[in-house]
C-alpha positions, -999 to +999 in steps of 0.1 A: -196-888-635-205-856-619-204-864-582-164-859-572-171-825-592-202-813-574-184-826-538-154-809-544-171-774-549-199-782-524-176-796-500-154-769-474-120-770-463-110-796-432-085-796-412-087-829-395-125-834-395-135-798-382-141-770-402-103-756-417-101-720-406-123-728-367-098-756-366-064-738-378-079-708-353-085-731-326-048-750-324-034-713-330-051-701-301-042-731-278-006-735-288-001-692-284-013-697-248+001-728-239+034-711-248+028-685-230+023-702-200+048-727-200+069-692-202+053-677-173+043-707-152+072-731-161+050-758-161+044-787-182+028-782-214+007-812-211-017-802-191-027-781-223-034-819-247-068-819-231-083-785-237-066-784-270-089-821-277-124-809-259-120-777-280-117-800-316-140-826-312-164-801-299-154-781-337-159-812-350-195-820-340-203-788-347-190-789-380-207-822-388-237-809-383-234-774-402-205-784-424-202-743-438-200-731-400-169-710-408-186-693-438-215-687-414-198-673-388-179-652-413-212-634-426-230-634-392-199-611-382-199-590-415-233-585-419-256-589-391-267-551-381-299-539-362-317-521-382-341-488-371-374-477-391-379-445-405-414-443-395-426-454-362-444-487-370-449-523-359-442-557-375-414-564-406-385-535-407-383-524-444-354-498-439-323-504-428 
């Protein structure tokens, strides 16, 4: 009875089986580069389809291993900082 509720809460959003934010960013960046390349080189856009697929497949693989990959990357970028000790000592740093 509670399984659908827990699944909806715990499962992150997906975009074509990849984490939503990363999948959407991959498609947006690839399409932007494709349009710029078409405008500059007047070339065939079909050359970009393999790179879009390869990038998305990599995101699907990493997203299957860690479903909350986008959240982890956001938290790492926001909270990752190297702390310095107020007092010179070896071991665990307790003061940031």
